[in-house]
C-alpha positions in Angstrom: 107.1 27.6 129.2 106.2 30.2 131.6 106.2 33.6 129.3 107.1 37.0 130.9 104.2 37.8 132.5 104.3 34.7 134.6 108.1 35.0 135.3 107.6 38.7 136.6 105.3 36.9 139.0 107.6 34.2 140.2 110.1 37.5 140.7 107.5 39.2 142.8 107.2 35.8 145.2 111.0 36.0 145.9 110.7 39.4 146.9 109.7 39.7 150.0 112.7 37.0 151.1 115.4 39.2 150.1 117.3 40.6 152.9 117.0 36.7 154.3 119.3 34.1 155.7 119.3 30.6 153.4 118.7 28.2 156.8 118.4 24.7 154.8 118.5 23.8 151.1 117.2 20.8 149.2 116.0 19.9 145.7 117.0 17.3 143.2 119.2 20.0 141.1 122.0 18.0 139.4 123.1 21.4 138.0 124.7 23.0 140.5 125.5 21.9 144.6 122.8 23.3 146.4 124.7 22.6 149.5 126.8 25.9 148.2 123.6 28.1 148.8 123.3 27.3 152.6 123.8 30.3 155.0 123.9 32.6 152.0 121.8 35.8 152.3 119.4 36.4 149.4 120.4 39.9 148.2 118.5 40.7 145.0 116.1 39.2 142.9 115.3 40.2 139.4 113.3 39.3 136.0 114.3 39.5 132.6 112.1 38.3 129.9 111.6 34.8 130.6 114.5 34.4 133.3 114.6 35.0 137.1 118.0 36.1 138.3 118.7 35.6 142.4 121.9 37.3 144.1 123.7 35.7 147.0 126.2 37.1 149.2 127.6 35.8 152.6 125.2 36.5 155.3 127.7 38.6 157.3 128.2 40.8 154.0 127.0 43.8 153.5 123.2 43.9 152.5 123.7 45.5 148.9 121.0 47.7 147.1 118.2 45.9 145.7 116.2 46.0 142.3 114.4 49.2 141.6 111.0 49.4 143.5 108.2 49.7 141.2 104.1 49.6 141.7 104.0 45.8 141.2 106.7 44.9 143.6 104.4 46.9 146.1 102.1 44.1 145.6 104.7 41.3 146.4 103.8 40.7 150.1 100.4 40.3 149.1 101.0 37.6 146.4 103.1 35.5 148.6 100.6 35.5 151.5 97.4 35.3 148.8 95.1 32.2 149.0 95.4 31.6 145.5 98.6 29.0 144.8 102.2 30.7 144.4 103.2 29.0 141.4 102.0 29.3 137.7 98.2 29.5 137.3 96.6 27.6 134.6 95.8 29.5 131.7 91.6 29.1 131.1 92.0 26.5 127.8 91.8 23.1 127.4 95.6 21.2 128.3 97.9 21.1 125.5 97.9 18.1 122.5 100.7 15.7 122.6 102.1 18.0 119.2 102.3 21.2 121.6 103.5 19.2 124.8 106.2 17.9 122.2 107.1 21.9 120.7 107.2 22.9 124.3 109.5 20.4 125.7 112.2 20.8 123.3 112.2 24.5 123.2 114.6 25.1 125.2 115.9 28.9 126.0 116.0 31.9 123.7 119.6 31.4 123.1 122.4 29.5 123.9 125.0 31.6 126.4 128.4 31.6 126.7 130.2 29.7 129.1 131.0 32.1 132.2 132.7 31.9 135.8 131.1 31.4 138.7 129.4 34.4 140.0 127.0 35.4 142.8 123.8 35.5 140.6 121.8 32.4 140.5 120.2 32.1 136.7 116.3 30.3 136.8 115.1 29.4 133.1 111.8 27.3 133.2 110.8 24.8 131.3 107.5 23.1 131.0 105.2 24.0 133.6 108.1 25.6 135.6 106.9 27.5 138.5 107.9 29.0 142.2 106.2 28.3 145.0 105.9 30.5 148.1 105.6 28.9 151.5 103.7 25.8 149.6 104.5 23.0 147.6 102.6 22.3 144.3 100.5 19.4 144.8 99.7 16.7 141.5 96.4 17.6 140.3 95.9 14.8 138.1 97.3 11.3 137.5 100.5 10.9 135.1 100.8 8.5 131.9 101.0 5.5 134.4 98.4 6.7 136.1 100.3 7.7 139.3 99.4 10.9 141.8 103.2 11.5 142.3 103.6 15.5 143.4 106.3 17.1 141.3 109.5 17.1 142.4 111.1 20.4 143.1 114.7 21.5 141.7 115.5 23.5 144.8 114.0 24.7 147.9 115.3 27.4 149.9 114.4 27.3 153.5 115.2 30.6 155.3 115.6 31.8 159.1 112.7 33.8 159.0 110.9 30.4 158.8 109.2 30.8 155.2 110.3 28.8 152.4 110.9 29.3 148.3 110.3 26.2 146.3 111.4 25.8 142.6 109.8 23.6 140.1 111.0 22.5 136.2 114.1 24.9 135.5 117.2 25.2 135.0 120.1 26.8 137.0 123.6 28.3 136.8 125.5 30.7 138.3 126.6 33.5 136.3 128.5 37.1 137.4 125.4 39.2 136.3 122.2 39.0 134.8 122.6 38.6 131.0 119.7 40.9 129.6 119.0 44.1 127.9 115.8 45.5 129.1 115.1 47.7 126.9 114.0 44.5 124.9 111.8 42.8 127.7 108.0 43.9 126.6 107.7 44.6 130.7 110.4 46.7 131.0 109.7 50.5 131.9 113.0 50.6 130.1 111.7 48.9 126.7 112.2 50.8 123.2 109.5 51.2 121.2 111.3 52.2 118.6 113.9 49.4 118.2 110.8 46.8 118.7 109.0 48.9 115.6 112.3 48.4 113.4 112.6 44.6 113.9 108.9 44.4 113.1 109.2 45.5 109.7 111.9 43.0 108.6 110.6 40.6 106.0 110.4 37.6 107.8 106.7 36.3 108.9 105.9 38.5 111.8 105.0 35.1 113.6 108.9 34.8 113.6 109.9 37.7 114.7 107.4 38.4 117.6 109.3 35.3 119.1 112.8 36.4 118.6 114.0 37.3 122.5 116.4 39.9 121.0 113.8 42.5 120.0 111.0 40.6 122.5 112.2 39.5 126.1 109.1 37.4 127.7 106.9 37.1 124.7 106.2 33.5 123.9 103.6 31.6 121.9 100.6 32.1 124.1 101.1 35.9 123.6 101.9 35.6 119.8 98.8 33.9 119.1 96.7 36.5 121.0 98.2 39.4 119.7 98.0 38.4 116.2 94.1 37.8 116.9 93.7 41.4 118.6 95.6 43.3 115.8 94.0 41.1 112.9 97.5 40.3 111.3 97.7 36.8 109.6 100.9 35.2 111.4 102.6 34.9 108.0 102.2 38.1 106.7 106.0 39.7 106.2 106.5 42.6 108.7 108.5 44.3 105.2 104.3 44.3 104.0 102.8 46.0 106.7 102.5 49.7 107.7 103.9 51.8 110.7 100.3 52.1 111.6 99.8 48.3 111.4 103.4 47.6 113.3 102.1 50.0 116.2 98.9 48.5 116.7 100.5 45.1 117.1 102.7 46.5 119.5 100.7 48.1 121.5 98.5 45.0 121.8 101.9 42.9 122.7 102.2 45.8 125.9 98.8 45.4 126.9 97.7 41.7 126.7 101.5 41.2 128.8 100.6 44.0 131.2 97.0 42.9 131.3 98.0 39.0 132.2 100.3 39.8 134.7 97.7 41.9 136.9 95.7 39.0 136.3 98.0 37.1 137.7 98.1 39.0 140.9 94.5 39.2 141.3 94.5 35.2 141.3 92.2 35.5 138.0 92.4 33.2 134.9 93.3 34.3 131.0 90.4 34.7 128.9 91.5 33.8 125.4 90.8 34.2 122.1 92.0 31.8 119.4 95.4 30.0 121.5 94.2 26.3 121.2 90.5 27.5 120.3 88.4 25.8 117.4 86.3 29.0 117.0 87.5 32.7 117.4 85.0 34.8 119.4 83.0 35.3 116.4 82.1 32.1 115.8 84.7 31.7 112.8 86.8 28.3 112.5 90.3 28.4 113.7 92.8 27.0 112.1 96.5 25.5 113.2 99.5 25.4 111.6 103.6 24.5 112.9 105.3 27.5 111.8 109.0 28.5 112.2 112.1 29.1 110.6 114.0 26.8 108.1 116.1 24.5 110.4 114.7 26.2 113.2 111.8 25.4 116.0 108.2 25.1 114.2 105.8 26.6 116.8 101.8 25.8 116.9 100.1 28.5 115.9 96.4 29.4 115.8 94.5 32.0 113.6 91.4 32.8 112.3 91.2 33.1 108.0 88.5 35.4 108.5 89.4 37.8 110.8 93.4 37.4 110.0 93.1 37.8 106.3 96.3 36.7 104.0 98.2 39.8 102.6 99.3 39.0 99.3 
């Protein structure tokens, strides 16, 4: 499923439409009544970890303040108008194998949320190959298992009075009263709390479990996990309590830098160079191992590592 950098790009694609009124709606979603969005104004767009939030208000109502501007948001218009497809870029790696497809399809959201009453924020959580497109539709780039070339079916289409439109694919949506998130845990947020993250990395659990804990590393997914553990030369099953502070700081630096670099490469339409994720060899030519690791009773995530570059810590 899309990780933090991808969802942040989705938010940048929606930003140019903030302030505009929805003129027509469509889509296959049965979780919400898409017609309720008709004639509403898109008031705000925010991203928190792997979740996108859009706020809608009555068109005749006052236009409230939008999310705080950032350097990245200034690139939004360029991204939306780019010739590069507006959806999620395919990572420069082989297509996921059947085992990983099953893993991703059953991964679900970070944590179940308590039921809450209706609000003016629409929350999007994206599934496998979920994406957002601006002013274009996604097209099939290969046949499905039945040999059919069918274009993906949008879950939601928002046409705006300006003539532009947004298309949302493979996502779950529900209304909420406000974005449910803690920016101090978002690895791409200016408010990310390093001290809190370093403490979490010191837990006695295998480090590959902790990195995917969205309470402390919101937006960090399986690709980032595998790549930064290789860059930091840490075995995925190393217990955090065995890592020196300098090791944890190095790992955290790689997490922030890799995520930021991935986002900026997306904004420039560039692919991502991978070191061990879905690879047979590391950059030094060593054989790469693969295993499925996860907490007892929890989801097992596919993990790649180089035994020579990432020796096991006894």
